[in-house]
Each structure stands twice: as C-alpha cells, then as structure tokens.
N, C-alpha and C positions, 0 to 999 in steps of 0.2 A: 439532698437526701428529697427522693421523691414519693408523694403523696397515693394511694389506693382508695379511690373514689369510687360508692357503687352510688348509680341513679339508677331508681327502678321504678316502674307503674307497680300499685299496688291495688287491692283490692282492701273494701274493710275488714275483712276476715284471713286477708294477709296473704292471697294467691296471686302468681305474678305469671301463671302459664299465659303463652298465646294472646298478648293487649293488642298485638297489631293484625289479628286476621284468622280466619277459618284455620286454612292451611298452612297455618305459623306453626302450631305444636299440637297437633289431638292425640297425644301419649294418654293413655288412662282413658279415654273414653271423651274428654275434655271437648262439651259440646258449646264452650260461650268463647271461643277464639274472633278477636277482634272487640271485645267490651272496653277498649279505649276510648273507637271512633267514636260513639254518638257527644262526647264530653270535651270534645276541642274546642278549642277556643282563642282567642288574643292572648291571653292571660299565659297560657299551657305552651302556646307556640312563641313568645319570646322568651321563654324559660327556659326551654331546650334550642333556642338561636343563642341564647346566650351563652348556656353550657359549652355550645360545637365551637364555638368563637374564641373560646381561650385555645392556648396549647396541651396535646392528650394525643399519649397513647389509648389503642384500644385495649384492653384485658377480658379474653373473654372465656368460657367454656367449649367444646367443640360443638354442643350443638347449637348455641346461638348463631357459633362462626357459621356454621354451614346454611343458616337459615338466612343470615348475611353475604356469607357469599354467594349465594344465590339468587341476591336480590340487589344490594349497594352496586356491584361492578355494571350493571345494568339499568340502571336507574337516571343515564344522559351524563354529562360533562358538567351542564349549568345547574346541576339540582343542589345547591351547596351543602347538604351535607352526606352524598356522594361522593361531594367530591372530596371533603373532609376527610371520610371512612376511608377512599380509595388511596388518599395519597398518604396517610397515616403509616404507624406500624402496628400488625396487629400481631398480639403475644395469643400463644392459642395454649388453655391447658388442656390437654389430649391424652389418651393411654396409646392410642394410634400413632404408628411408625411412618403409615400411608402420606405422602408428600401436602402440603398445603396448597392451593391454586390460585388464592387470593395472590395480589402482589402484597411485598412487604409483610410477608408472615412468617413467625416464629414460633417453633411450636417448645411450648416446655413440658416436662414430663415430670417432676416431681415441686410439689407445688409452694411446701413452706420454705426449701431452700433455694431455689428458682426464684420465688418473691421475695424473700427476705434480700437476697442480691441485688435484685434491679430495684428495690428500694432504699439502698443505699446506693446507687448511680447517680448523676446528674441528670436532667431531665426531665422534660412532662409529665405530670400529673397521669397515671396510669385510671383510667374510666371504666371500670365495668358497668355495659350492657346486659339485660338479661344474666343468663348465666349461673340458674339458683343453686344448683351440684356445685360452681365454684367460690359463689357465695356462701356456702356450708362450711368449707372446708377452709374458708381465708376468716369468719368469723369464729373458728375454732381454735385457730390458730393467733387468732391477733392479728392481723395484717388491714384492717379496713381502720382507715383513717377518720372518712367523712361519708356519710350519706347523705343521697339527696331523696325522699322518698315521694312519688306524686300520690297523692292515697283519694281513691273515686268513690264515689256516693252509691256503690253495689258491691253487695254480698254473694259471691261465688260459689261456696258452699265446699267443692274442693275444686282441686288442683296444686299444680307445683309451687310450694310456699317458700316465701323469701327466708325466715328463723324457722329453726329445728333444735329437739332437745341437743343438739352438741355445740350449740354458740356457746361462748367462752363469756361469762356475765362480765359485764364492761361498761361505764358509767359514758353518756354521750351529753354535748351540751348544744340545745338551739340556738345557731347562729344567722336564721333567715326563715321567713314565712311569709306566705301568701296564699288566698283563697280566689281560686277562677269563676268565671261567672256564671259555672256549671257545677261550683261546688266541689271541685278538685283541691284538695290540700297538700300545698309544695312546698314541704317543710326542709331541712339543712340540719344537718346535726355534725358537729364533730367529738371526736374520742376525748373525754375527759377523766381521764385516771379510773380508779376504782369505784365499785358501787360503794355508798355509804350507807351506812342504816342508822333507825332511831327507834324511841318508843314512845307511844300514848298511853303507854299502860297506868295505871294507877300506882303509886309508890308502896301502898299496901292493898294489894288485889284480893276483895272478896272471898268470902269461901265458896260461892260458886263458879268464881272466875279458878282459883285452885284444882276445885274437881272437874272442869273443864278440860285444862291443862292435864292433869293426869287420863285423860279420854283421850286426849289427841296424844301425849305420847306414848301411851297403848301400842296407835295405828302407825307410828315412825314406822 
C-alpha cells in the first residue's frame, strides 16, 4: 500500500503560495513570491535532499505541475532534483483534457477514486509538492497519511493556504522535528486516528460558568 505524503513550505499564518520566486504564482495579486529564499541554510537543504533521495512518485495539482514542467526539464541533467523529478512518474490531478508535455506524466480526473486506487497499489510514496487545491481535496477525503511542514518565521497576511474549512478533522502524531539556523521549524506528522477530547472543567461548575454556557448556547 502506498502512502500519500504532503511536504509543504508554510508561513506562520498558513500561507504556502509562491515560495520559490516572484513569477511563480502571482494569483490574487500576491506580492511576496520567493519568501523562502532568504531562509535557506544547510539544515533545510539537507532535509530536502534526504526527502528526494527516497523512492517517490510526484502527486501534483495542475498549477504546480505547470510551474514544475516549465522549470525542471530545463534545469540541467546534473541537477539532483531535476534528475529525480524528470525520471519519476508525475500524477497530475486536473480537469483539463489537454496533453501533459512533461515526460512520465499521468492525468487523474477523479480525486477520491483515482487516489484511493493508487494508494492500494504497490510502489513508492506519492509525494505532494505545492498544490494547495489538491491538498484541500485530499484532506477533505482523509487521504493524506503524512505531512511535513517547513514553517518559516514570517507572516504573509494573504495568499493560498494549506488548510481550509473543508478539512476532515483528524489527529496526527509528531514523528520528527528540527530547527534550522534561520528559524525554520521542520516537523513531520503521521496520521494517528480520530481526534480525542477531554475537559478541564470543574466537576461542579459555578453559577457564573452555567450562565456563561447559556449565553454561548444561545449563539450556537
């Protein structure tokens, strides 16, 4: 069975749009493309290198696919990421029926059915890069097994976000973490069942608390 792993650059306020450069994705008037660049160091570089040293196929939304297809095939045969990306299979979730020009690309048109089928197959992990709309759909259908967040010490204010209100509630456990010299928190989480809850409430709530609960119930 294959795992779906989302590895994402994220600001403190949850924005993941255009980390690589100003021209990458200016949708919605986004002004801060390339916000990852000033925080690069050996720790983040080693993490990314280790991630791409593992066997993987790419799982991409159409916008991210188009960005990658216009860059990585032209980055040079000696570039280690280009070599890995160009040779691996690219599964592309898209509503378009236009041909995919990048070698080893496969179009997917039914997210829940196609991804559930791929997960049942033998093979390497399905690695998501970027692809915020795709991530929203997968979280809605509980199809992501692991999440690695590279959280940068920056607030962007607006832009495409990783999590939206359609995400299915789910628990994750921390399996690895580190901090770079520039303050980037790298944290990996694995799916860990349903959400558990509890309460720190007093066994016998005060009159003030009971009144507060009534006020809150009237607003629900």
